[in-house]
VOZANU-865537 format. One record per atom (N, C-alpha, C): residue in one letter; x, y, z. Coordinates in steps of 0.05 Angstrom, whole numbers, plus 5000, padded with zeros to 4 digits. Example, Ala and Ser with C-alpha at 12.3 -4.5 7.8 and 13.67 -1.06 7.14 Angstrom:
# residues 2
A526448865156 A524649105156 A526449345156 S525749555142 S527349795143 S525850015157 
END
This chain:
# residues 288
M657058883632 M658559003620 M661458693605 Q662658733603 Q663858523595 Q666158403618 I666558243622 I669658143633 I671457883625 N673357923630 N675557713627 N674857483639 A674357263630 A674357123654 A676556843648 N679256783651 N681656633653 N681856683609 G680556983591 G681156943571 G679056953550 T676256823574 T673756783554 T673257133568 M671957173547 M669457483540 M668157433555 L665557663577 L663957433583 L661157783587 A660057823575 A657657953583 A656757903607 V656158153633 V655357943652 V654258253664 E652658143680 E650158453703 E648758243724 E650658573742 E650358483776 E647758603772 Y646658373808 Y643858643816 Y643458523852 G642258723862 G643058653887 G645758783907 P645358763931 P648058913947 P650658753938 K652758853947 K655758813941 K656758623952 D654958713983 D655958564011 D654758234011 G652258323986 G649958053988 G651157743982 L649557513988 L650457263995 L651457213959 P653457123954 P653457083923 P651556813906 L650156953888 L648756723874 L648556833845 I650356573828 I651756643803 I648656443802 L647456533774 L644656373752 L646756273725 V646156073715 V647455893692 V644955853684 R645555983654 R643855923637 R643255563628 G642055593605 G642655323580 G642555323560 L642355103550 L644255243514 L641955363503 G644255453485 G642955673468 G640655963482 S640756013507 S639756283519 S641856353527 S641356563543 S642356843550 S640656973566 L642757113577 L642457243601 L639457353602 I637257533580 I635257663579 I633357493582 H634257063577 H631556913579 H631156963617 W632357053630 W631756963659 W630257233664 P628557153679 P624457373681 P626357493698 K624957803693 K626458013711 K625358043741 N623457963749 N622257853773 N624357583786 F626257523776 F626057293781 F629257373792 V631257493772 V632157683782 V633057843801 Q630857943804 Q630258183822 Q628358123841 G627757823840 G625957733864 G629057743886 F631457563878 F632957463892 F635057723906 A635557893880 A635858193896 A635458363918 D633258283908 D631658443941 D631258193965 L630758003959 L632557883982 L635057833987 G637558203978 G639458163997 G640657883978 Y640857933966 Y643657703938 Y644757703928 R647057783924 R648057873901 R648757693885 T646557833863 T645357583840 T647457593812 V648257413806 V650157613772 V649357293767 I648157403731 I647357363719 I650157353685 Y649657293677 Y651957233638 Y651157063631 D651557123605 D651956973581 D653756783580 N653056523578 N656156263576 N657156373541 R659256243547 R661456293517 R658656183497 D659656323469 D658556233446 D654956403450 A654256503471 A650756553475 A651356833486 G649856953464 G649057243473 G650657443462 L651657683497 L654057793475 L657457713491 S657057433485 S659657293506 S660257223478 Q662857233476 Q665057113472 Q665056853443 R664956993423 R666056653402 R666656503404 F666356173392 F668155983391 F669155973362 P669256053340 P668855773322 P671255693308 M670655473302 M671955273297 M673155193267 R676355333260 R678355423245 R676755213217 D677554943233 D678154763212 D676154523208 H673854583222 H671254473232 H667454673219 P666254533215 P664054663201 P662654623236 S659854883238 S659454843253 S656054943234 D656554903221 D652254893211 D651954653207 S649954683212 S647154433211 S648054123200 A646654243170 A646354003156 A650453963150 S651054043146 S655053863159 S654853623185 L653653813200 L653853673223 L652153393228 K649153473210 K648453213213 K649153033187 Q650153193178 Q651552963154 Q653552763175 I655752933184 I657952713196 I656152533212 I654152643237 I653352373239 I651852153232 A649152273205 A648952043188 A651751793172 D653952003182 D656651853153 D657251603184 G656851763207 G658151633237 G660351643240 G660751993238 G663552123240 G664352113273 A666352203278 A667052243304 A667052653296 L664152763311 L663753103313 L666053213327 P665853373312 P669553643323 P668553733349 V669453813369 V670153923401 V670354073401 P669354323405 P669754543403 P670654603433 Y670154513448 Y671054603480 Y667854343492 S669554403528 S668254063536 S665354323553 L665454223578 L663454233600 L666254393611 A667754283625 A669954303633 A671054653634 D669954763606 D671254943598 D668955223604 H666355053608 H664755253619 H665055313648 V665755123666 V664855183682 V669055393695 Q671055253682 Q673155533684 Q671655763672 D670655903659 D669656083649 D668256173675 C666655993691 C665056053718 C667156233746 V668555993740 V670756013759 V672656203759 G673256383730 G675156583729 G672756793735 L669456793724 L668057023724 L669357093768 M668056873785 M667856873802 M671157053821 D672057003810 D675257063813 D675857383811 E673757503775 E674657723769 E672657973786 L669657783798 L668857853807 L668657953845 G670657733855 G671757803877 G670257583893 I669257343890 I667157253896 I669556953896 N669656813929 N671056633940 N669056373935 R666156443950 R665756203952 R661256363940 A661056253928 A657456233917 A656056023919 H653356053916 H650855913908 H650255923880 L650455603871 L649055703839 L646955603851 F645355673809 F642855603806 F643455603787 A641655343771 A642855293741 A640655083729 I639655163705 I638254953687 I639354923662 S638254653654 S638654463633 S641254523632 M643554533603 M645554483606 M647254723635 G645354873634 G647955003651 G648154763677 G644954563684 G645554393704 G647454223704 G648154153678 G650453883664 G652954243680 I653454373664 I655354553681 I656154583710 A654154583724 A654554633762 A654254413771 Q652854183752 Q654653713760 Q657353933756 S659453943740 S661753843741 S663454173749 F662054363750 F662754533779 F663054383805 A660954293813 A660554233846 A663353953842 T663253753818 T664853543820 T667153593819 S668253803811 S670753843809 S672854123828 F670154323830 F672054533853 F668554603882 A667654353887 A665854433907 A666254603925 D669454653927 D670854833959 D669355053953 R668355243920 R668155523910 R665555483909 L664155283914 L661155313921 L660055193946 L657855393952 L656055393971 L653755243981 S652655113954 S650354983946 S651055003918 A648154773905 A647654843884 A645054753879 T643654943856 T641854813855 T640054723823 L639754453819 L640154323791 L637054383784 V637454553767 V633754593750 V633254433728 M631554253717 M631154153695 M633154133673 T635253913698 T638253783692 T637453533691 S639153363685 S639553073684 S643352933690 A642852833708 A646152653707 A646452453687 R645652383665 R646152283644 R646652463616 L649352363596 L648952533574 L647352413568 R646152563535 R645252543511 R647352453502 S645952163473 S647452083456 S647752413429 A650452453415 A650052523395 A648152563376 A646852323370 A644552233356 A641652433374 L641852323394 L639652633402 L639452853393 L642552953409 L642853233413 L642353303381 G644053143357 G643253223324 G640553343331 G638253233331 G635753273323 G635453473344 M637453683351 M636454073374 M638254143345 L640554083335 L642254213319 L639654503312 A641254763303 A639554923302 A641154913272 K638255143259 K640055233225 K638155553224 R639055693199 R639356033203 R636656033193 R634856283218 R632156223206 R632356553196 S630356773187 S629856923188 S628357013223 R629557313226 R629057443246 R624857333250 S623557373244 S620257293233 S621756943240 D621856833226 D622056433240 D622056443249 Y625156473268 Y626456593290 Y623256523316 I622056803309 I619956953335 I617856763334 D616656523304 D615156483300 D615956093315 A618056083315 A619655783328 A619455793350 M620255993354 M619156013387 M617156053409 V614056123393 V612956173404 V611755743393 A612055623375 A611455363370 A612655193393 E616055203395 E618055173418 E615355173446 D614755393450 D613355423481 D611055133483 Q609955123467 Q607354973461 Q608654753468 V610354613458 V611954373465 V613154353489 W614654463501 W616654433527 W616154693552 G613754883541 G614155103562 G612255073581 S611555043604 S610555133643 S607055133633 P605355023628 P603155013625 P602155103658 G601755103672 G600855163686 G602455553697 Y603755483684 Y605855793691 Y606055843670 P604155963658 P604656053622 P605356373620 M607756403594 M607756663582 M604456703554 T604456943558 T602956993536 T605057113519 E603056973499 E604357103461 E605857263461 A604357443467 A605857693460 A609257723482 E608557603499 E611357483523 E612957473511 I612257073487 I614857013477 I615857063460 R614257293438 R615057423421 R616757683426 E616757823444 E618657993455 E620957803466 Q621257763481 Q622657583490 Q625857443469 A623857333443 A624657223423 A626657533403 A624957613401 A626157943386 A628358023398 Q628058033426 Q630458073441 Q632657953431 A632357643443 A634757373433 A635057523408 Y633657483391 Y635557523361 Y636457713361 D635057983365 D637258233356 D640558193375 R639458063401 R641958043432 R644357923415 G643857783394 G646757673385 G645057343371 Y643957393361 Y642557013345 Y644156983330 D645956563330 D648156643317 D647256243331 P646256193301 P644555843312 P647555723298 D649855773295 D653055603300 D653255563312 A654055823338 A654555803359 A652955673376 Y650155663374 Y648055443389 Y649255233393 N649855093360 N650554893354 N652854803365 R654954893368 R658254733376 R656754853415 Q655254943421 Q654454913443 Q652854633452 I651654573438 I651554273430 I653654053436 L656054103407 L658253923410 L659753953437 G659854053446 G659854083477 G659153963492 L656153943500 L654753763507 L655253403504 A655253483482 A656053243471 A658252993480 A661153253493 A662853073490 A663153093519 A661153233534 A661753153564 A663452923580 E664353053596 E665052773612 E662752583635 E663052363636 E661252213655 E661652333675 R659252323697 R659052533718 R659052283741 V656151993737 V655651883749 V656951883780 E659251783772 E660851613801 E660951913812 R661852053801 R662852243816 R661552413839 L658352493821 L656352573837 L655652353865 Q655852243855 Q655252023880 Q657352033908 K659852143901 K661052213929 K660552563924 L659552743918 L659852953928 L657653023951 D659953193968 D660153373993 D657953633993 L656153593986 L655454013972 L652853983971 P651454233995 P648254213997 P647354283964 C645854103955 C644554023934 C641554123936 F639554123921 F636554203912 F636754133886 V635153953875 V633953853850 V631254003858 I629954053826 I628054173822 I627754153787 H624853953788 H623653893768 H621253983764 G620953883743 G617654023724 G616553713724 A613353823730 A612453533733 A611653343694 E611253743683 E611653743655 E612453773625 D615153663636 D617753703624 D617553633605 T618553713584 T618253483556 T620153433549 L621453653552 L625153613540 L626353323558 V627053593587 V628553383606 V626553213616 P625153063623 P623552853635 P623652853659 P621252883688 P622452963714 P623252673725 E622552373712 E625052253716 E628252313716 A629352473699 A631652473709 A631752683733 G630552823736 G631153013760 G630952753788 R628552663786 R628752463808 R631852323813 E632952143778 E635152023795 E636552173793 L637452463783 L639452623796 L639652593830 A637652723831 A637052733862 A637452513881 S636852303868 S637752053884 S641052073886 L641852103871 L645751993861 L647452213881 I645952343881 I647752553904 I647052693937 P648352473950 P647052453979 P646452743995 G644552524001 G642552874018 G642653084000 A641553023979 A640453193963 A637053303966 K636353533968 K633253503969 K631453583936 L630453463937 L628253373913 L625353573902 E624853703892 E621953673885 E620553793860 I618453643855 I617753733831 I614453783823 I615953993808 I612554303820 I610854203790 K607454123797 K607154133781 K605854343765 G605854263733 G604954563726 G607854623701 M610554553720 M612954733707 M613854483684 G614554703669 G615554453651 G618654653638 H619554633623 H622354633611 H622954983608 T622155133619 T621255483622 T621555463648 I622755763656 I623455913688 I620556183673 T618656163690 T616456473669 T615656593689 P614856873688 P614757063699 P613256883722 L610856883722 L608356733740 L609156493755 L611756363747 L613256253763 L615756303776 A616356493777 A619556573787 A618256613820 P615656783826 P617056893864 P615956543863 K615556283863 K615356003867 K618656053871 L620156043864 L621055813860 L624456043868 V624256263871 V625756443893 V624556353919 A621956353925 A621556363948 A623256093962 M622955793944 M623755513944 M626755553953 V628055663927 V630555773926 V631655883959 D631056103966 D631056303986 D631756034010 G629055884002 G628855734034 G630055574040 F632055444015 F632755224015 F636455424031 I637355604018 I638855694025 I639255684041 R638155964053 R637755954082 R637755804106 G636955504098 G636555354116 G639555164122 Q640955264110 Q643855144113 Q644455244117 G643855534136 G644855754148 G647955904143 
END
């Protein structure tokens, strides 16, 4: 379904009982709700959570945010970086937060637990430090408290690919930052990549998410004052966001719980899903 969240149209799906404990799952850079393993989402629903998944702005079937006076293609943006120019800012993590708040308002959810990965973890940190009264807890996965430089993020810019090239690239990327202890088969990766491509492949939208991430506000000091139950989960084999980043994040948040998972990289796979569901459920139930 499509929901108007503060003026942003978001693609949303709900699982589990409507009167269950609200749990909102927030995706990372360039990904969409189809990247959540089905047994991960259904695992929470089966435990009685009202489980909400959605496409972030500029991803999947959610609203696009083209910049009228600025390019979003990788070649133009890399040239701006090379020239030392100021990168355009289409929106910020704070705008992503307002989308999530608007989503909660439209669904009649006053307070919720958040489970957020990678860039979504940045969104969740911004949410928690700005609207802690709307949250019950935050689980921050494969993410960091530190901002990445525009130059580093520039190396992640996406260029347009054919469907077959995109699918091949997803297989290759899994070899770099997948979860070796909980692997997906090549057939599973190809099926997921094909679905993602057909559902809303848009490299310019992906690049705008990177620009928003590069312009994110500093949050280290605010995290040190955060009064909210937080669970930091990181993969010991994460090659995109090193586990040291997870350890630092947990050290910054008062009382945060930390779990480093051996064999986990920068992705949640069907094999890893049951372990994470049990961990997060235990954490949430432990809050009373």
